[in-house]
N, CA, C and O of each residue as an XYZ file, in Angstrom:
868
protein
N     -10.962      3.474    -28.283
C     -11.439      4.442    -27.004
C     -10.737      5.951    -27.851
O      -9.739      6.075    -28.561
N     -11.717      6.888    -27.411
C     -11.420      8.090    -27.686
C     -10.573      8.771    -26.700
O     -10.697      8.525    -25.500
N      -9.625      9.706    -27.197
C      -8.377     10.550    -26.389
C      -9.359     11.335    -25.862
O     -10.316     11.807    -26.476
N      -9.010     11.501    -24.335
C      -9.407     12.666    -23.495
C      -8.376     13.853    -23.435
O      -7.238     13.658    -23.009
N      -8.843     15.216    -23.915
C      -7.805     16.162    -23.901
C      -8.298     17.158    -22.523
O      -9.498     17.369    -22.354
N      -7.554     17.573    -21.841
C      -7.563     18.679    -21.205
C      -7.578     20.160    -21.978
O      -6.692     20.632    -22.691
N      -9.015     20.811    -21.568
C      -9.100     22.060    -22.365
C      -9.216     23.104    -21.388
O      -9.174     24.199    -21.949
N      -9.337     23.185    -20.214
C      -9.652     24.304    -19.321
C      -8.749     23.580    -17.966
O      -9.130     22.450    -17.660
N      -7.776     24.072    -17.285
C      -7.192     23.672    -16.209
C      -7.516     24.494    -15.211
O      -6.694     25.245    -14.684
N      -8.911     24.405    -14.825
C      -9.681     25.078    -13.726
C      -9.489     25.011    -12.592
O      -9.494     25.987    -11.842
N      -9.266     23.744    -12.222
C      -9.013     23.309    -10.825
C     -10.353     23.512    -10.166
O     -10.200     24.169     -9.136
N     -11.659     23.176    -10.393
C     -12.913     23.182     -9.868
C     -12.767     22.584     -8.590
O     -12.014     21.615     -8.488
N     -13.294     22.960     -7.730
C     -13.915     21.889     -6.533
C     -14.820     20.976     -6.860
O     -14.637     19.764     -6.741
N     -15.721     21.444     -7.236
C     -17.242     20.734     -7.714
C     -17.739     21.360     -9.260
O     -18.887     21.773     -9.422
N     -17.072     21.365     -9.972
C     -17.468     21.726    -11.285
C     -18.531     21.142    -11.988
O     -18.225     20.039    -12.441
N     -20.002     21.608    -12.304
C     -21.284     20.932    -12.640
C     -21.925     21.766    -13.782
O     -21.474     22.884    -14.030
N     -22.958     21.256    -14.478
C     -23.624     21.742    -15.386
C     -23.026     22.253    -16.689
O     -23.676     23.187    -17.157
N     -21.791     21.832    -17.513
C     -21.298     22.098    -18.584
C     -22.437     22.336    -19.641
O     -23.147     21.385    -19.967
N     -22.615     23.509    -20.151
C     -23.681     23.648    -21.337
C     -23.024     24.867    -22.492
O     -22.579     26.004    -22.335
N     -23.208     24.052    -23.593
C     -22.932     25.117    -24.844
C     -23.828     25.998    -25.346
O     -24.932     25.611    -25.732
N     -23.413     27.421    -25.404
C     -24.271     28.313    -26.023
C     -24.225     28.613    -27.768
O     -23.321     29.119    -28.433
N     -25.359     28.169    -28.130
C     -25.208     28.073    -29.792
C     -25.217     29.743    -29.991
O     -25.055     30.023    -31.179
N     -25.331     30.647    -29.327
C     -25.613     31.763    -29.903
C     -24.190     32.440    -29.913
O     -23.845     33.166    -30.845
N     -23.413     32.179    -28.875
C     -22.349     32.627    -28.410
C     -20.757     31.880    -28.815
O     -19.634     32.367    -28.945
N     -21.345     30.343    -28.945
C     -20.296     29.639    -29.502
C     -19.212     29.224    -28.183
O     -18.118     28.688    -28.357
N     -19.720     29.556    -27.007
C     -18.708     29.117    -25.720
C     -19.520     28.458    -25.072
O     -20.714     28.322    -25.336
N     -18.787     27.892    -23.965
C     -19.256     26.655    -23.081
C     -19.234     27.689    -21.499
O     -18.367     28.475    -21.117
N     -20.340     27.356    -20.946
C     -20.542     27.696    -19.612
C     -20.761     26.505    -18.616
O     -21.126     25.394    -18.999
N     -20.543     26.781    -17.484
C     -20.309     25.555    -16.193
C     -20.374     26.627    -14.910
O     -20.484     27.853    -14.922
N     -20.289     25.896    -14.051
C     -20.425     26.272    -12.577
C     -19.289     25.669    -11.683
O     -18.817     24.575    -11.991
N     -18.893     26.266    -10.720
C     -18.081     25.441     -9.594
C     -19.120     25.889     -8.181
O     -19.283     27.007     -7.692
N     -19.751     24.493     -7.746
C     -20.565     24.788     -6.843
C     -20.145     25.427     -5.697
O     -20.807     26.332     -5.188
N     -19.002     24.996     -5.208
C     -18.391     25.224     -3.948
C     -17.966     26.250     -3.875
O     -18.127     26.860     -2.817
N     -17.227     26.882     -4.996
C     -16.772     28.075     -4.685
C     -17.631     29.564     -5.323
O     -17.181     30.700     -5.471
N     -18.698     29.141     -5.545
C     -19.668     30.159     -6.142
C     -19.332     30.946     -7.364
O     -19.476     32.155     -7.542
N     -18.796     29.919     -8.282
C     -18.605     30.692     -9.448
C     -19.019     30.215    -10.642
O     -19.308     29.032    -10.822
N     -19.074     31.163    -11.575
C     -19.902     30.626    -13.057
C     -18.367     31.082    -14.063
O     -17.659     32.089    -14.044
N     -18.321     29.956    -14.784
C     -17.217     30.097    -15.777
C     -17.863     29.995    -17.184
O     -19.014     29.628    -17.420
N     -16.850     30.413    -18.144
C     -17.097     30.623    -19.234
C     -16.048     30.404    -20.218
O     -15.151     31.219    -20.002
N     -15.746     29.563    -21.322
C     -14.367     29.346    -22.262
C     -15.148     29.542    -23.487
O     -16.293     29.203    -23.784
N     -14.081     30.284    -24.228
C     -14.173     30.740    -25.686
C     -13.540     29.751    -26.251
O     -12.380     30.073    -25.994
N     -13.459     28.574    -26.960
C     -12.534     27.595    -27.719
C     -12.029     28.670    -29.127
O     -11.019     28.365    -29.761
N     -12.630     29.585    -29.401
C     -12.193     30.458    -30.578
C     -10.843     31.213    -29.963
O      -9.879     31.107    -30.721
N     -10.675     31.694    -29.172
C      -9.627     32.415    -28.578
C      -8.748     31.740    -27.333
O      -7.674     32.145    -26.888
N      -9.417     30.754    -26.968
C      -8.958     30.129    -25.538
C      -9.165     31.093    -24.203
O      -8.480     30.908    -23.197
N     -10.133     32.103    -24.276
C      -9.909     32.597    -23.169
C     -10.962     31.945    -21.968
O     -11.970     31.243    -22.049
N     -10.401     32.386    -21.113
C     -11.520     31.627    -20.042
C     -11.662     32.742    -18.961
O     -10.625     33.203    -18.485
N     -12.983     33.250    -18.500
C     -13.490     34.109    -17.783
C     -14.299     33.445    -16.411
O     -14.631     32.273    -16.229
N     -14.419     34.208    -15.839
C     -15.031     33.657    -14.429
C     -16.156     34.923    -13.710
O     -16.164     36.140    -13.897
N     -16.788     34.308    -13.095
C     -17.882     35.644    -12.486
C     -17.989     35.014    -10.913
O     -18.301     33.829    -10.801
N     -17.767     35.691     -9.901
C     -18.094     35.298     -8.558
C     -19.635     35.629     -8.259
O     -20.112     36.764     -8.294
N     -20.323     34.469     -7.965
C     -21.783     34.524     -7.631
C     -22.239     34.821     -5.933
O     -21.595     34.117     -5.155
N     -23.115     35.634     -5.366
C     -23.764     36.033     -4.548
C     -24.083     34.365     -3.724
O     -23.932     34.221     -2.511
N     -24.410     33.537     -4.403
C     -25.012     32.550     -3.850
C     -24.372     31.100     -4.467
O     -23.777     31.280     -5.529
N     -24.387     30.011     -4.094
C     -23.779     29.013     -5.068
C     -24.899     28.803     -5.816
O     -26.090     28.973     -5.555
N     -24.147     28.280     -7.105
C     -25.232     27.763     -8.616
C     -24.936     26.329     -8.390
O     -24.122     25.829     -7.613
N     -25.775     25.751     -9.240
C     -25.615     24.135     -9.196
C     -26.067     23.766    -11.141
O     -25.860     22.765    -11.828
N     -26.623     24.887    -11.411
C     -26.829     24.353    -13.132
C     -26.805     26.062    -13.743
O     -27.029     27.051    -13.045
N     -26.511     26.063    -15.044
C     -26.570     27.239    -15.672
C     -27.295     26.864    -17.320
O     -27.066     25.844    -17.970
N     -28.018     27.775    -17.640
C     -28.909     27.696    -18.985
C     -28.824     28.616    -19.608
O     -29.343     29.598    -19.077
N     -28.226     28.842    -20.893
C     -28.459     30.294    -21.689
C     -29.565     30.439    -22.103
O     -30.124     29.403    -22.464
N     -30.344     31.759    -22.228
C     -31.539     32.258    -22.570
C     -31.384     32.983    -23.881
O     -30.314     33.391    -24.334
N     -32.859     33.126    -24.577
C     -32.596     33.648    -25.886
C     -32.145     35.437    -26.046
O     -31.596     35.999    -26.995
N     -32.580     35.956    -24.844
C     -32.189     37.067    -24.542
C     -30.628     37.430    -24.310
O     -30.156     38.559    -24.446
N     -30.062     36.511    -24.012
C     -28.516     36.779    -23.559
C     -28.349     36.672    -22.183
O     -27.217     36.787    -21.713
N     -29.409     36.447    -21.398
C     -29.149     36.207    -20.113
C     -28.833     34.840    -19.781
O     -28.896     33.920    -20.595
N     -28.414     34.692    -18.296
C     -28.238     33.250    -18.157
C     -29.217     32.783    -17.200
O     -29.318     33.596    -16.281
N     -30.036     31.702    -17.058
C     -30.590     31.288    -16.243
C     -30.032     30.003    -15.090
O     -29.915     28.799    -15.318
N     -29.736     30.804    -13.736
C     -28.905     29.874    -12.811
C     -30.149     29.318    -11.851
O     -31.228     29.871    -11.635
N     -29.637     28.011    -11.331
C     -30.432     27.175    -10.033
C     -29.230     27.646     -9.023
O     -28.066     27.247     -9.009
N     -29.887     28.647     -8.153
C     -28.974     29.105     -7.055
C     -29.622     28.385     -5.484
O     -30.789     28.087     -5.228
N     -28.475     28.263     -4.672
C     -29.290     27.923     -3.358
C     -30.361     28.759     -2.906
O     -31.396     28.312     -2.412
N     -30.042     30.296     -3.121
C     -31.140     31.063     -2.477
C     -32.400     31.495     -3.737
O     -33.067     32.528     -3.683
N     -32.497     30.592     -4.674
C     -33.344     30.716     -5.683
C     -33.135     30.644     -7.206
O     -31.945     30.652     -7.518
N     -34.041     30.572     -8.270
C     -33.746     30.518     -9.468
C     -33.615     31.863    -10.161
O     -34.674     32.489    -10.215
N     -32.715     32.360    -10.620
C     -32.124     33.292    -11.031
C     -31.856     33.936    -12.492
O     -31.536     33.013    -13.242
N     -31.864     35.031    -13.098
C     -31.463     35.386    -14.066
C     -30.673     36.383    -13.806
O     -30.940     37.389    -13.149
N     -29.322     35.998    -14.521
C     -27.860     36.342    -14.742
C     -27.368     36.994    -15.710
O     -27.217     36.403    -16.779
N     -26.956     38.515    -15.574
C     -26.255     38.933    -16.821
C     -24.543     39.080    -16.674
O     -23.879     39.625    -15.793
N     -24.187     38.469    -17.730
C     -22.552     38.191    -17.811
C     -21.908     39.685    -17.691
O     -21.003     39.872    -16.879
N     -22.304     40.553    -18.367
C     -21.578     41.693    -18.416
C     -21.773     42.678    -17.283
O     -20.749     43.325    -17.061
N     -22.927     43.007    -16.413
C     -22.804     43.673    -15.433
C     -22.781     43.023    -13.992
O     -22.484     43.550    -12.920
N     -23.244     41.515    -14.315
C     -22.948     40.724    -13.107
C     -24.033     41.028    -12.139
O     -23.798     40.773    -10.958
N     -25.203     41.540    -12.463
C     -26.571     41.438    -12.089
C     -27.338     40.206    -11.959
O     -27.287     39.291    -12.781
N     -28.053     40.209    -10.897
C     -28.655     38.729    -10.593
C     -30.153     39.286    -10.313
O     -30.330     40.360     -9.738
N     -30.941     38.676    -10.651
C     -32.454     38.497    -10.491
C     -33.077     37.384    -10.281
O     -33.307     36.464    -11.066
N     -33.434     37.549     -8.797
C     -34.229     36.087     -8.433
C     -35.735     36.198     -8.737
O     -36.482     37.141     -8.472
N     -36.011     35.075     -9.329
C     -37.471     35.152    -10.044
C     -38.358     33.995     -9.703
O     -39.480     33.932    -10.205
N     -37.881     32.986     -8.798
C     -38.596     31.889     -7.943
C     -37.758     31.314     -7.137
O     -36.529     31.247     -7.131
N     -38.716     30.834     -6.335
C     -37.950     30.278     -5.060
C     -38.733     28.634     -5.231
O     -39.957     28.645     -5.360
N     -38.107     27.448     -5.230
C     -38.411     26.441     -5.148
C     -39.279     25.881     -3.983
O     -40.420     25.434     -4.096
N     -38.572     25.978     -2.895
C     -39.082     25.365     -1.530
C     -38.982     26.502     -0.565
O     -38.263     27.486     -0.738
N     -39.842     26.271      0.577
C     -39.813     27.185      1.600
C     -38.499     27.329      2.182
O     -37.513     26.706      1.786
N     -38.508     28.328      3.316
C     -37.079     29.004      3.913
C     -36.801     27.884      5.059
O     -35.799     27.998      5.765
N     -37.463     27.090      5.186
C     -37.147     26.166      6.499
C     -36.614     24.608      5.764
O     -36.177     23.653      6.406
N     -36.788     24.671      4.296
C     -36.110     23.334      3.594
C     -35.001     23.283      3.830
O     -34.373     24.333      3.972
N     -34.330     21.941      3.964
C     -32.929     21.827      3.955
C     -32.482     21.305      2.421
O     -31.404     20.766      2.169
N     -33.145     21.478      1.821
C     -33.017     21.073      0.362
C     -32.260     22.028     -0.323
O     -32.236     23.155      0.172
N     -31.452     21.763     -1.661
C     -30.797     22.746     -2.474
C     -30.731     22.344     -3.553
O     -30.802     21.118     -3.643
N     -30.603     22.977     -4.591
C     -31.234     22.686     -6.129
C     -29.943     21.543     -7.033
O     -28.801     21.641     -6.585
N     -30.072     20.919     -7.773
C     -28.876     19.998     -8.294
C     -28.939     20.540     -9.498
O     -28.899     21.756     -9.687
N     -29.076     19.383    -10.702
C     -29.228     19.451    -11.999
C     -30.409     20.071    -12.449
O     -31.480     19.745    -11.938
N     -30.343     21.156    -13.580
C     -31.394     21.774    -14.327
C     -31.060     21.869    -15.521
O     -29.906     22.074    -15.896
N     -32.210     21.705    -16.376
C     -31.787     21.761    -18.056
C     -33.377     22.348    -18.360
O     -34.368     22.360    -17.629
N     -33.203     22.752    -19.547
C     -34.611     23.224    -20.794
C     -34.848     22.424    -21.330
O     -33.957     21.797    -21.903
N     -36.328     21.997    -21.423
C     -36.662     21.020    -22.433
C     -36.658     21.614    -23.999
O     -36.205     22.712    -24.318
N     -37.264     20.641    -24.896
C     -37.390     21.148    -26.203
C     -38.287     22.221    -26.310
O     -38.201     22.745    -27.420
N     -39.310     22.868    -25.401
C     -39.937     23.890    -25.654
C     -39.775     25.154    -24.893
O     -40.572     26.092    -24.874
N     -38.574     25.055    -24.230
C     -38.008     25.964    -23.134
C     -38.499     26.091    -21.778
O     -38.284     27.119    -21.136
N     -39.055     25.246    -21.368
C     -39.295     25.206    -20.110
C     -37.727     24.655    -19.358
O     -36.835     23.967    -19.853
N     -37.825     25.188    -18.178
C     -36.607     24.595    -17.077
C     -36.979     23.849    -16.423
O     -38.071     24.126    -15.925
N     -36.287     22.355    -15.978
C     -36.541     21.626    -15.238
C     -35.397     21.626    -14.285
O     -34.265     21.833    -14.721
N     -35.611     21.399    -12.958
C     -34.538     21.434    -12.134
C     -34.670     20.429    -10.797
O     -35.798     20.424    -10.305
N     -33.998     19.857    -10.356
C     -34.442     18.816     -9.235
C     -33.566     19.517     -7.546
O     -32.538     20.195     -7.526
N     -34.091     19.229     -6.763
C     -33.558     19.517     -5.489
C     -33.333     18.105     -4.859
O     -33.897     17.060     -5.186
N     -32.193     18.330     -3.682
C     -31.791     17.291     -3.163
C     -31.545     17.624     -1.491
O     -31.351     18.787     -1.137
N     -31.569     16.622     -0.612
C     -30.875     17.032      0.640
C     -29.495     17.687      0.719
O     -28.604     17.139      0.070
N     -29.212     18.712      1.376
C     -27.857     19.061      1.617
C     -26.767     18.398      2.089
O     -25.611     18.811      1.995
N     -27.113     17.369      2.599
C     -26.252     16.335      3.281
C     -26.277     15.133      2.707
O     -25.564     14.226      3.137
N     -27.195     14.952      1.543
C     -27.059     14.198      0.597
C     -27.956     12.604      1.074
O     -28.059     11.533      0.477
N     -28.494     13.087      2.418
C     -28.905     11.865      2.690
C     -30.645     12.004      2.735
O     -31.229     13.063      2.965
N     -31.243     10.824      2.490
C     -32.744     10.507      2.754
C     -33.321     10.844      1.217
O     -32.586     10.727      0.236
N     -34.644     11.254      1.119
C     -35.403     11.368     -0.037
C     -36.504     12.349      0.027
O     -37.704     12.107     -0.105
N     -35.830     13.705      0.290
C     -36.887     14.601      0.324
C     -36.768     15.469     -0.660
O     -37.402     16.525     -0.664
N     -35.841     15.076     -1.717
C     -35.661     15.929     -3.265
C     -36.961     15.902     -4.018
O     -37.923     15.254     -3.604
N     -36.984     16.551     -5.040
C     -38.294     16.934     -5.702
C     -37.638     17.507     -7.121
O     -36.633     18.207     -7.251
N     -38.501     17.000     -8.107
C     -38.192     17.748     -9.574
C     -39.062     18.700     -9.672
O     -40.187     18.663     -9.175
N     -38.596     19.605    -10.315
C     -39.648     20.797    -10.642
C     -39.572     21.575    -12.136
O     -38.478     21.711    -12.683
N     -40.657     22.014    -12.680
C     -40.892     22.589    -14.188
C     -41.282     24.010    -14.209
O     -42.408     24.244    -13.770
N     -40.665     24.891    -14.579
C     -40.846     26.306    -14.449
C     -40.967     26.727    -15.827
O     -40.041     26.324    -16.531
N     -42.079     27.609    -16.571
C     -42.217     27.850    -17.679
C     -41.952     29.213    -17.924
O     -40.926     29.708    -17.456
N     -42.748     29.898    -18.604
C     -42.246     31.338    -18.935
C     -42.913     32.586    -17.757
O     -42.596     33.757    -17.547
N     -43.942     31.700    -17.168
C     -44.575     32.563    -16.003
C     -43.553     32.766    -14.899
O     -43.594     33.831    -14.283
N     -42.393     31.608    -14.498
C     -41.402     31.583    -13.671
C     -42.144     30.815    -12.293
O     -41.654     30.853    -11.164
N     -43.331     30.168    -12.626
C     -44.144     29.680    -11.348
C     -43.459     28.364    -11.328
O     -43.434     27.814    -12.429
N     -42.813     27.626    -10.206
C     -42.652     26.337    -10.412
C     -43.785     25.347    -10.114
O     -44.771     25.644     -9.438
N     -43.553     24.074    -10.705
C     -44.425     23.084    -10.754
C     -43.617     22.078     -9.930
O     -42.386     22.049     -9.960
N     -44.369     21.259     -9.197
C     -43.662     20.115     -8.159
C     -44.009     19.120     -9.323
O     -45.194     19.112     -9.656
N     -43.108     18.234    -10.029
C     -43.462     17.187    -10.632
C     -43.380     15.823    -10.240
O     -44.216     14.956    -10.497
N     -42.031     15.648     -9.428
C     -41.850     14.350     -8.909
C     -41.534     14.638     -7.471
O     -41.187     15.779     -7.168
N     -41.619     13.764     -6.622
C     -41.208     14.002     -5.330
C     -40.426     12.718     -4.369
O     -40.156     11.631     -4.880
N     -40.195     12.969     -3.258
C     -39.419     11.399     -2.796
C     -38.361     11.167     -3.687
O     -38.327     10.042     -4.185
N     -37.308     12.137     -4.069
C     -36.167     11.778     -4.612
C     -35.143     12.064     -3.791
O     -35.284     12.840     -2.845
N     -33.723     11.314     -4.142
C     -32.395     11.687     -3.503
C     -31.778     12.601     -4.040
O     -31.715     13.756     -3.618
N     -31.122     12.047     -5.294
C     -30.201     12.996     -6.097
C     -30.676     13.119     -7.536
O     -30.040     12.664     -8.487
N     -31.903     13.803     -7.640
C     -31.969     13.910     -8.800
C     -31.158     14.570     -9.843
O     -30.835     15.737     -9.624
N     -30.809     14.056    -10.855
C     -29.571     14.379    -11.875
C     -30.023     14.342    -13.230
O     -30.911     13.542    -13.528
N     -29.519     15.120    -14.112
C     -29.562     14.807    -15.495
C     -30.595     14.779    -16.058
O     -31.343     14.020    -15.443
N     -31.231     15.342    -17.209
C     -32.445     15.304    -17.890
C     -32.233     15.002    -19.214
O     -31.066     15.276    -19.493
N     -32.834     14.560    -20.151
C     -32.657     14.683    -21.693
C     -33.597     14.089    -22.084
O     -34.162     13.189    -21.463
N     -33.961     14.599    -23.400
C     -35.420     14.223    -23.909
C     -34.849     13.771    -25.355
O     -33.872     14.297    -25.887
N     -35.658     12.646    -25.944
C     -35.543     11.817    -26.993
C     -35.887     12.799    -28.360
O     -36.736     13.690    -28.365
N     -35.159     12.475    -29.323
C     -35.305     13.499    -30.564
C     -36.767     13.550    -31.238
O     -37.180     14.349    -32.079
N     -37.428     12.472    -30.629
C     -39.045     12.437    -31.090
C     -39.726     12.959    -30.475
O     -40.920     12.985    -30.771
N     -39.128     13.728    -29.120
C     -39.917     14.620    -28.534
C     -41.010     13.785    -27.755
O     -41.856     14.487    -27.202
N     -41.127     12.655    -27.632
C     -42.133     11.971    -26.769
C     -41.690     11.274    -25.503
O     -42.505     10.716    -24.768
N     -40.288     11.312    -25.234
C     -39.778     10.551    -24.212
C     -38.847     11.520    -23.344
O     -37.826     11.988    -23.848
N     -39.230     11.818    -21.999
C     -37.962     12.472    -21.194
C     -37.177     11.161    -20.655
O     -37.704     10.051    -20.732
N     -36.016     11.334    -20.159
C     -35.153     10.397    -19.489
C     -34.532     11.341    -18.201
O     -33.907     12.388    -18.370
N     -34.795     10.835    -17.112
C     -34.010     11.397    -15.861
C     -33.484     10.189    -15.070
O     -33.816      9.020    -15.264
N     -32.566     10.666    -14.098
C     -31.871     10.063    -13.309
C     -31.988     10.216    -11.844
O     -31.836     11.374    -11.454
N     -32.235      9.267    -10.884
C     -31.862      9.569     -9.539
C     -30.466      9.076     -9.399
O     -30.358      7.910     -9.779
N     -29.622      9.490     -9.068
C     -28.044      9.099     -8.823
C     -27.894      7.986     -7.551
O     -27.029      7.110     -7.566
N     -28.775      8.139     -6.554
C     -28.609      7.790     -5.272
C     -29.148      6.174     -5.765
O     -28.686      5.127     -5.310
N     -29.983      6.259     -6.564
C     -30.939      4.935     -6.829
C     -30.188      4.340     -8.251
O     -30.612      3.429     -8.962
N     -29.372      4.867     -8.373
C     -28.503      4.109     -9.696
C     -29.466      3.711    -10.711
O     -29.413      2.548    -11.113
N     -30.228      4.405    -11.124
C     -31.396      4.417    -12.038
C     -31.712      5.404    -13.017
O     -32.109      6.447    -12.497
N     -31.670      5.420    -14.203
C     -32.335      6.209    -15.254
C     -33.705      5.954    -15.631
O     -33.859      4.843    -16.139
N     -34.683      6.620    -15.535
C     -36.113      6.484    -15.574
C     -36.524      7.314    -16.805
O     -36.166      8.476    -16.999
N     -37.540      6.380    -17.840
C     -37.977      7.051    -18.928
C     -39.436      7.418    -18.568
O     -40.055      6.634    -17.848
N     -40.078      8.626    -19.042
C     -41.280      9.089    -18.985
C     -41.932      9.336    -20.611
O     -41.318      9.761    -21.589
N     -43.287      8.942    -20.530
C     -44.005      9.700    -21.750
C     -44.093     11.411    -21.445
O     -44.527     11.910    -20.407
N     -43.652     12.027    -22.435
C     -43.689     13.360    -22.268
C     -44.771     14.043    -23.435
O     -44.972     13.559    -24.548
N     -45.238     14.955    -23.033
C     -46.112     15.653    -23.844
C     -45.168     17.063    -24.313
O     -44.723     17.577    -23.286
N     -44.948     17.455    -24.953
C     -44.390     19.073    -25.786
C     -45.392     20.128    -25.338
O     -45.086     21.192    -24.801
N     -46.521     19.746    -25.597
C     -47.308     21.035    -25.584
C     -47.338     21.513    -24.222
O     -47.145     22.696    -23.943
N     -47.641     20.376    -23.146
C     -48.048     20.771    -21.630
C     -47.124     20.873    -20.792
O     -47.146     21.519    -19.745
N     -45.865     19.932    -21.430
C     -44.966     19.617    -20.383
C     -45.051     18.556    -19.427
O     -44.136     18.230    -18.670
N     -46.290     17.980    -19.497
C     -46.574     16.983    -18.498
C     -45.929     15.697    -18.690
O     -45.582     15.479    -19.851
N     -45.676     14.762    -17.804
C     -44.864     13.343    -18.158
C     -45.609     12.359    -17.423
O     -46.350     12.772    -16.531
N     -45.535     11.083    -17.654
C     -46.240     10.095    -17.248
C     -45.540      8.773    -17.427
O     -44.370      8.667    -17.796
N     -46.413      7.690    -17.112
C     -45.893      6.481    -17.465
C     -44.387      6.102    -17.084
O     -43.584      5.950    -18.004
N     -44.107      5.995    -16.175
C     -42.523      6.185    -15.496
C     -42.539      4.647    -15.387
O     -43.374      3.805    -15.058
N     -41.061      4.641    -15.866
C     -40.839      2.983    -15.796
C     -39.183      3.407    -15.909
O     -38.680      4.491    -16.204
N     -38.564      2.140    -15.565
C     -36.874      2.219    -15.367
C     -36.371      1.747    -16.885
O     -36.649      0.707    -17.482
N     -35.722      2.615    -17.210
C     -35.096      2.361    -18.451
C     -33.477      1.741    -18.356
O     -33.006      1.214    -19.363
N     -32.794      1.820    -17.302
C     -31.525      1.421    -16.909
C     -31.109      1.753    -15.464
O     -31.231      2.727    -14.722
N     -30.520      0.426    -15.378
C     -30.105      0.635    -13.780
C     -28.923     -0.257    -13.754
O     -28.860     -1.350    -14.318
N     -27.881      0.369    -12.966
C     -26.605     -0.255    -12.366
C     -26.522     -1.234    -11.405
O     -25.648     -2.096    -11.317
N     -27.886     -0.989    -10.372
C     -27.821     -1.873     -9.234
C     -27.586     -3.489     -9.653
O     -27.932     -4.082    -10.675
N     -27.084     -3.821     -8.827
C     -26.843     -5.648     -8.942
C     -25.690     -5.823    -10.019
O     -25.358     -6.985    -10.249
N     -25.092     -4.889    -10.652
C     -24.294     -5.409    -11.885
C     -22.864     -5.145    -11.604
O     -22.635     -4.583    -10.532
N     -21.801     -5.460    -12.405
C     -20.579     -5.275    -12.150
C     -20.184     -3.725    -12.032
O     -19.356     -3.368    -11.195
N     -20.819     -2.797    -12.921
C     -20.434     -1.545    -13.234
C     -20.672     -0.649    -11.668
O     -19.861      0.082    -11.099
N     -22.114     -1.026    -11.239
C     -22.829     -0.719     -9.639
C     -22.039      0.859     -9.761
O     -21.112      1.092     -8.984
N     -22.399      1.746    -10.617
C     -22.132      3.284    -10.413
C     -23.616      4.081    -10.636
O     -24.630      3.722    -11.235
N     -23.268      5.420     -9.828
C     -24.334      6.495    -10.248
C     -24.665      7.128    -11.332
O     -23.537      7.453    -11.705
N     -25.428      7.578    -12.176
C     -25.320      8.165    -13.270
C     -25.156      9.819    -13.168
O     -26.043     10.147    -12.381
N     -24.583     10.783    -13.506
C     -24.302     11.865    -13.457
C     -24.953     12.633    -14.703
O     -25.611     13.663    -14.561
N     -24.724     12.082    -15.826
C     -24.727     12.973    -17.418
C     -25.679     12.058    -18.066
O     -25.679     10.889    -17.680
N     -26.296     12.335    -18.776
C     -27.051     11.672    -19.978
C     -26.884     12.375    -21.008
O     -26.839     13.573    -20.728
N     -26.731     12.061    -22.494
C     -26.684     12.551    -23.794
C     -27.100     11.923    -24.809
O     -26.647     10.818    -25.110
N     -28.103     12.584    -25.547
C     -28.423     11.726    -26.671
C     -27.193     11.778    -27.871
O     -26.567     12.797    -28.164
N     -27.021     10.547    -28.433
C     -26.101     10.678    -29.580
C     -26.770     10.618    -30.795
O     -27.803      9.996    -31.040
N     -26.129     11.284    -31.509
C     -26.848     11.144    -33.308
C     -25.719     11.049    -34.389
O     -24.649     11.653    -34.316
N     -26.020     10.383    -35.192
C     -25.280     10.384    -36.470
C     -25.240     11.582    -37.258
O     -25.745     12.669    -36.975
N     -24.518     11.233    -38.382
C     -23.957     12.373    -39.178
C     -25.491     12.922    -40.141
O     -25.528     13.922    -40.858
N     -26.518     12.061    -39.921
C     -27.719     12.395    -40.471
C     -28.727     12.801    -39.467
O     -29.826     13.173    -39.877
N     -28.472     12.771    -38.167
C     -29.212     13.568    -37.438
C     -30.280     12.385    -36.538
O     -31.138     12.629    -35.689
N     -29.879     11.206    -37.046
C     -30.946     10.203    -36.428
C     -30.197      9.448    -34.926
O     -29.043      9.050    -34.768
N     -31.068      9.453    -34.207
C     -30.458      8.767    -33.117
C     -29.755      7.625    -33.188
O     -30.025      6.777    -34.039
N     -28.705      7.461    -32.242
C     -28.094      6.058    -32.216
C     -27.488      5.556    -31.108
O     -26.647      4.658    -31.106
N     -28.016      6.270    -29.953
C     -27.720      5.892    -28.683
C     -27.833      6.892    -27.769
O     -28.420      7.952    -27.986
N     -27.133      6.505    -26.460
C     -27.499      7.832    -25.402
C     -25.958      7.239    -24.774
O     -25.536      6.083    -24.788
N     -25.276      8.551    -24.201
C     -24.092      8.423    -23.741
C     -24.431      8.643    -22.418
O     -25.287      9.459    -22.075
N     -23.664      7.806    -21.509
C     -24.139      8.083    -19.838
C     -22.684      8.207    -19.253
O     -21.736      7.531    -19.655
N     -22.614      9.216    -18.188
C     -21.275      9.204    -17.503
C     -21.947      9.404    -16.012
O     -21.228      9.464    -15.015
């Protein structure tokens, strides 16, 4: 078993959505409860934070240097240097008691984000896909805690977990349109000794770039 090292003693109340920025060589993540956005630079060991107007559940780096946040009050672009935030999309109506959860970009740059009940009870959640026009498209409904998305290296399969259901689902994926279909169970911990929910999926590759498994947390 590999040794786990403490990198940042951030004492987050609910740290989520760690994502590596290839252009900056830094790590971003959010603390949902404290309404904070974090950045860690491993080259100099420096850690910075920004206070957000609204809680964010996920962060994604954009090509133009901005960050895309899934916030309680909407999907927003955020500029790290100025601290400015621009809401560009609303996922659900004002009466909804759902809030955003996990969000990730697919291989074509579309942003996928799930919503879940604020109290974690029921299945009013949904999964949305947002393209360059910033218009949300509801892809899946009747979800409990939509969590973690990952795409296979062949770009033909998308994996998605519903944590409450303790199940990872696989879908046929079309990179051109972003459409998914043929939903099936890929793995589940229901009824087994593990009996745990899934919160993070990562594709593993060997040193030649060949997929050799999936890491699940």
